[in-house]
C-alpha positions as CSV (number, residue, x, y, z in Angstrom):
1,M,-16.2,16.3,3.0
2,T,-13.2,14.6,4.6
3,H,-10.9,12.4,2.5
4,Y,-8.7,9.7,3.8
5,F,-5.9,10.8,1.5
6,K,-5.7,14.2,3.2
7,N,-5.1,15.3,6.8
8,S,-8.3,15.9,8.8
9,E,-7.2,18.1,11.7
10,N,-10.7,19.3,12.4
11,L,-12.4,15.9,12.4
12,P,-13.0,14.5,15.9
13,H,-10.9,11.4,16.7
14,N,-12.5,8.0,17.1
15,R,-9.6,5.7,17.8
16,K,-10.6,2.1,18.1
17,E,-9.4,-1.5,17.2
18,I,-10.5,-3.8,14.5
19,T,-9.8,-7.5,14.7
20,F,-9.8,-9.8,11.7
21,R,-8.5,-13.2,10.5
22,F,-5.9,-13.5,7.7
23,L,-4.4,-16.8,6.6
24,G,-5.5,-18.4,9.8
25,I,-4.1,-15.7,12.1
26,F,-6.0,-13.1,14.1
27,Y,-4.8,-9.5,13.8
28,T,-5.8,-6.4,15.8
29,L,-5.0,-3.1,14.3
30,Q,-5.6,0.5,15.4
31,V,-7.9,2.8,13.3
32,D,-9.3,6.3,13.6
33,A,-11.9,8.6,12.0
34,G,-10.6,10.0,8.7
35,V,-8.6,6.9,7.7
36,F,-9.3,4.5,4.8
37,S,-11.4,1.4,5.5
38,K,-11.7,2.1,9.2
39,T,-14.5,-0.4,9.9
40,K,-12.8,-3.5,8.4
41,P,-9.8,-4.5,6.4
42,D,-10.1,-3.5,2.7
43,D,-10.7,-6.6,0.6
44,G,-8.5,-5.3,-2.2
45,S,-5.6,-4.8,0.3
46,L,-6.0,-8.3,1.6
47,L,-6.0,-9.7,-1.9
48,L,-2.9,-7.7,-2.7
49,V,-1.0,-9.2,0.3
50,E,-2.1,-12.7,-0.7
51,N,-0.7,-12.2,-4.2
52,V,2.6,-10.6,-2.9
53,L,3.1,-13.5,-0.6
54,N,2.8,-15.9,-3.5
55,Q,5.7,-14.2,-5.2
56,T,9.4,-14.2,-4.2
57,I,10.1,-10.9,-2.4
58,K,12.9,-9.9,-0.2
59,G,15.0,-7.0,0.9
60,K,13.6,-3.5,1.0
61,V,9.8,-3.0,0.5
62,L,7.9,0.2,0.2
63,D,4.1,0.4,1.0
64,M,3.0,3.6,-0.9
65,G,0.0,5.2,0.6
66,C,0.1,2.7,3.5
67,G,-2.9,4.1,5.5
68,Y,-3.1,2.5,9.0
69,G,-0.4,0.0,8.0
70,L,-2.5,-3.0,7.0
71,I,-0.4,-4.2,4.1
72,S,3.0,-3.3,5.7
73,I,2.1,-5.1,9.0
74,L,0.8,-8.3,7.3
75,L,3.8,-8.5,5.0
76,K,6.3,-8.0,7.8
77,H,4.5,-10.4,10.1
78,Q,4.5,-13.1,7.4
79,I,8.1,-12.5,6.2
80,K,10.1,-11.4,9.2
81,D,13.3,-10.5,7.4
82,L,11.7,-7.9,5.1
83,D,12.9,-4.3,5.5
84,V,9.5,-2.5,5.3
85,T,8.8,1.2,5.0
86,G,5.2,2.6,4.9
87,I,4.5,6.2,3.7
88,D,1.2,8.1,3.9
89,V,0.1,11.7,3.8
90,N,-2.5,11.1,6.5
91,E,-1.0,11.8,9.9
92,R,-3.7,9.9,11.8
93,A,-3.2,6.8,9.7
94,I,0.5,6.8,10.4
95,A,-0.1,7.2,14.2
96,C,-2.4,4.2,14.0
97,A,0.2,2.2,12.0
98,N,3.0,3.0,14.5
99,E,0.9,2.0,17.4
100,S,-0.2,-1.3,15.8
101,A,3.4,-2.2,14.8
102,Q,4.7,-1.4,18.3
103,K,2.1,-3.6,19.9
104,M,3.1,-6.5,17.6
105,N,6.8,-5.9,18.1
106,L,7.3,-5.4,14.4
107,D,10.1,-3.2,13.2
108,I,8.5,-1.1,10.4
109,K,9.4,2.5,9.5
110,F,6.2,4.5,9.0
111,L,6.6,8.0,7.7
112,N,4.0,10.8,7.5
113,Q,4.7,12.6,4.2
114,D,3.6,13.0,0.6
115,I,5.5,10.4,-1.4
116,L,5.1,12.6,-4.5
117,L,7.1,15.3,-2.9
118,G,10.0,12.9,-2.8
119,Y,11.5,10.2,-0.6
120,E,14.9,9.3,-2.0
121,D,15.5,5.6,-1.6
122,V,15.6,2.5,-3.8
123,F,13.5,-0.6,-3.2
124,D,13.4,-4.2,-4.2
125,S,9.6,-4.2,-4.1
126,I,6.8,-1.6,-4.0
127,V,3.2,-2.4,-3.0
128,T,0.3,0.0,-3.2
129,N,-3.4,0.3,-2.9
130,P,-3.4,3.8,-4.4
131,P,-6.0,6.5,-3.4
132,I,-8.2,6.2,-6.5
133,R,-10.4,9.0,-5.4
134,A,-7.5,11.4,-5.4
135,G,-7.5,11.2,-9.2
136,K,-5.3,9.8,-12.0
137,K,-2.6,12.5,-11.5
138,V,-1.9,11.1,-8.0
139,V,-2.3,7.4,-8.9
140,Y,0.0,7.7,-12.0
141,G,2.3,9.8,-9.8
142,F,2.7,6.7,-7.7
143,F,3.6,4.7,-10.8
144,D,6.1,7.3,-11.8
145,Y,7.7,7.1,-8.3
146,A,7.9,3.4,-8.5
147,Q,9.5,3.6,-11.9
148,R,12.3,5.9,-10.5
149,H,12.8,4.1,-7.2
150,L,12.8,0.4,-7.9
151,N,15.9,-1.6,-8.5
152,Q,16.5,-2.7,-12.0
153,D,14.7,-6.0,-11.4
154,G,12.4,-4.5,-8.8
155,K,8.8,-5.5,-8.5
156,L,5.6,-3.3,-8.3
157,F,2.3,-4.7,-7.0
158,V,-0.9,-2.7,-7.4
159,V,-4.5,-3.4,-6.5
160,I,-7.2,-1.5,-8.2
161,R,-10.9,-2.0,-8.8
162,R,-11.8,-3.0,-12.3
163,Q,-14.6,-0.4,-12.5
164,Q,-12.3,2.3,-11.2
165,G,-9.7,2.3,-14.0
166,A,-7.9,-0.9,-13.9
167,A,-7.6,-1.1,-17.7
168,S,-6.2,2.5,-18.0
169,A,-3.8,1.8,-15.1
170,Y,-2.6,-1.3,-16.9
171,K,-1.8,0.8,-19.9
172,A,-0.1,3.5,-17.8
173,L,2.1,0.8,-16.3
174,Q,3.1,-0.5,-19.7
175,E,4.4,3.0,-20.5
176,R,6.7,2.8,-17.5
177,F,7.8,-0.9,-17.2
178,K,9.0,-3.5,-19.7
179,H,6.9,-6.3,-18.1
180,V,3.3,-5.8,-16.9
181,E,0.7,-8.5,-16.1
182,R,-2.5,-9.2,-14.3
183,L,-1.9,-11.6,-11.4
184,D,-5.4,-11.9,-10.1
185,L,-9.0,-10.8,-10.3
186,K,-11.4,-11.3,-7.4
187,K,-14.5,-9.4,-6.1
188,G,-13.9,-6.8,-8.7
189,F,-10.3,-6.1,-7.7
190,E,-7.4,-6.6,-10.1
191,I,-3.8,-7.2,-9.0
192,L,-1.4,-5.7,-11.4
193,F,2.3,-6.6,-11.5
194,A,5.1,-4.6,-13.1
195,Q,8.8,-5.2,-13.4
196,Y,11.9,-3.8,-15.1
197,P,11.4,-0.1,-15.1
198,L,11.9,1.8,-18.3
199,T,14.6,4.4,-18.1
C-alpha cells in the first residue's frame, strides 16, 4: 500500500490539475498519484487556512508536511509579504508545489526532506495538517519541532480530525506550550492553536 507521507518511486505518475474556489478566488494546483488529497482540496486544510487568516500572522511561516503546497500557496497568495517555507518528505508533492507556485508567480521555498531529521531555522508561525496515519510518534514529533523552532511568542496552528486524536493532541500541545486553545470545529475538524513554547 502506498502512503502519501512516504516517497512512492514505483507508483506510476498521474500528474493533473485541480481547480477550486477559496474565499471567492479560483485556484488551480498541480497534483499527482501518491500525494495527499489529490482529487480535491482537503476540507481540514482549507479550514486551517481560514482560521490562520483570521489571526495576525507575519514574518517567517513554516508549513510542516506541506504536501502539494495547498496551505503554503493560499497563505502566500492572501498575505503577499509572508516569508513562506513548505517542507515535505514526499518528493512528488514538492514537485507539484513548486510547479503551482511558479505558475502563480509566488515566491515560496519548498523543500523535499524529513522535517524530523532537522531543518534549523526559527519561525514566527508554523502551520500543519499532520500526517495522522503516520502515527502519534510522527505527529508529536511535529509538535516537538514546533516547540524548538518557534520564536518566543511564535504561533502554531494545527488541524486534526476530532475522531483521529484531537483530544490527545490537545494534551500533547499543553505539555509543550504555555497557551493552547481550540479555535474552531467544523465538519469534524478541530483547529488547535498553541503559543509560547515551554523551554
